[in-house]
C-alpha positions as CSV (number, residue, x, y, z in Angstrom):
1,X,17.0,14.7,-11.6
2,X,14.5,15.0,-14.4
3,X,10.8,14.7,-13.6
4,X,10.3,11.7,-15.8
5,X,12.9,9.8,-13.7
6,X,11.9,11.1,-10.2
7,X,8.1,10.9,-10.5
8,X,8.0,7.1,-10.9
9,X,10.1,6.8,-7.7
10,X,7.7,9.0,-5.8
11,X,4.7,6.9,-7.1
12,X,6.5,3.7,-6.0
13,X,7.0,5.3,-2.6
14,X,3.3,6.1,-2.4
15,X,2.1,2.7,-3.5
16,X,4.4,0.5,-1.5
17,X,4.9,2.3,1.8
18,X,2.7,3.9,4.5
19,X,4.5,7.2,4.1
20,X,2.5,10.2,5.4
21,X,4.6,13.0,3.7
22,X,6.6,13.6,0.6
23,X,9.2,16.4,0.2
24,X,10.0,17.0,-3.4
25,X,13.3,18.4,-4.5
26,X,11.5,21.1,-6.5
27,X,8.0,22.5,-6.9
28,X,7.6,21.1,-10.4
29,X,8.1,17.5,-9.3
30,X,5.6,18.0,-6.5
31,X,3.0,19.2,-8.9
32,X,3.3,15.8,-10.6
33,X,3.0,14.1,-7.2
34,X,-0.2,16.1,-6.4
35,X,-1.6,14.9,-9.8
36,X,-0.7,11.3,-9.1
37,X,-2.4,11.5,-5.6
38,X,-5.6,12.8,-7.2
39,X,-5.5,10.0,-9.8
40,X,-5.2,7.4,-7.0
41,X,-7.9,9.1,-4.8
42,X,-5.4,9.7,-2.1
43,X,-6.3,12.8,-0.1
44,X,-3.7,15.5,0.2
45,X,-3.1,16.6,2.9
46,X,-5.6,14.1,4.6
47,X,-3.5,11.0,3.9
48,X,-0.3,12.4,2.5
49,X,1.2,15.8,3.0
50,X,3.4,17.3,0.2
51,X,6.1,19.9,0.4
52,X,8.0,21.4,-2.5
53,X,11.2,23.5,-2.8
54,X,11.6,26.8,-4.6
55,X,8.2,28.5,-4.3
56,X,7.7,29.0,-8.0
57,X,5.0,31.6,-8.8
58,X,2.4,29.0,-9.5
59,X,2.8,27.1,-6.2
60,X,-0.3,28.7,-4.8
61,X,-2.4,28.0,-8.0
62,X,-2.3,24.2,-7.8
63,X,-4.8,22.2,-5.8
64,X,-4.2,22.1,-2.9
65,X,-1.9,25.1,-2.8
66,X,1.6,23.8,-2.3
67,X,3.5,24.2,1.0
68,X,7.1,24.9,-0.1
69,X,10.5,26.2,0.9
70,X,11.0,29.6,-0.6
71,X,14.6,30.5,-1.7
72,X,16.1,33.8,-2.8
73,X,16.8,33.0,-6.4
74,X,18.5,36.3,-7.0
75,X,21.0,35.6,-4.2
76,X,21.5,32.1,-5.4
77,X,22.3,33.3,-8.9
78,X,24.6,36.0,-7.6
79,X,26.6,33.6,-5.5
80,X,26.8,31.1,-8.4
81,X,28.1,33.9,-10.7
82,X,30.6,35.1,-8.0
83,X,31.9,31.5,-7.6
84,X,32.3,31.1,-11.3
85,X,34.1,34.4,-11.7
86,X,36.5,33.3,-8.9
87,X,37.2,30.1,-10.7
88,X,37.8,31.9,-14.0
89,X,40.1,34.5,-12.5
90,X,42.0,32.1,-10.2
91,X,41.7,28.5,-11.5
92,X,44.5,27.2,-9.2
93,X,42.7,28.6,-6.1
94,X,39.6,26.4,-6.4
95,X,38.4,24.8,-3.3
96,X,35.1,23.4,-2.1
97,X,33.1,25.8,0.1
98,X,29.7,26.0,1.6
99,X,27.4,29.0,1.2
100,X,24.2,29.3,3.3
101,X,21.4,31.3,1.7
102,X,18.2,32.3,3.5
103,X,15.1,30.2,3.1
104,X,11.5,30.4,4.4
105,X,8.9,27.7,4.8
106,X,5.7,28.9,3.1
107,X,2.9,26.9,4.7
108,X,-0.1,26.4,2.4
109,X,-2.8,23.7,2.2
110,X,-0.8,20.7,1.1
111,X,0.4,19.8,4.6
112,X,-1.4,18.7,7.8
113,X,-0.7,16.6,10.9
114,X,0.2,13.1,10.0
115,X,-2.3,10.3,10.4
116,X,-1.6,6.6,9.9
117,X,-2.3,5.2,6.5
118,X,-2.1,1.8,4.8
119,X,0.3,1.4,1.9
120,X,-0.6,1.0,-1.8
121,X,-4.0,-0.2,-2.9
122,X,-5.3,-0.4,0.7
123,X,-5.1,3.4,1.2
124,X,-8.8,4.1,0.6
125,X,-10.2,1.1,2.6
126,X,-10.7,0.6,6.3
127,X,-9.6,-2.5,8.2
128,X,-13.2,-3.8,8.2
129,X,-13.0,-4.0,4.4
130,X,-10.2,-6.5,4.6
131,X,-10.7,-10.3,4.2
132,X,-9.0,-13.0,6.2
133,X,-5.9,-13.0,3.9
134,X,-5.5,-9.2,4.1
135,X,-7.2,-8.7,0.7
136,X,-10.1,-6.3,-0.1
137,X,-13.3,-8.2,0.7
């Protein structure tokens, strides 16, 4: 899914729910999530933890450094090439199959223990800031 399609969905999740963590389908989309959290003054990881997938070389250069799932890109490419060659040499023998590749959780500074948070615009306000109708006083 392209970033320009996925990022608005993550923003909607942040603004309309009390989620305490976001797991992105790749590191690049989570870089955008981190930026959107900063724009909205939502603390990461204080209010929302963020986890990526892929461990791109710049994952530890963003702020906060991104917790991510590292994958062996070489093995992934080798297996994909092997599967493609199998299809090309035996097109009638194609069948679905599952391949498990090693992964590793690389814990950095974008995750912390969850704490309750209020959804959307109420994120940076305490309950004492609320008026009778649930609006910011």
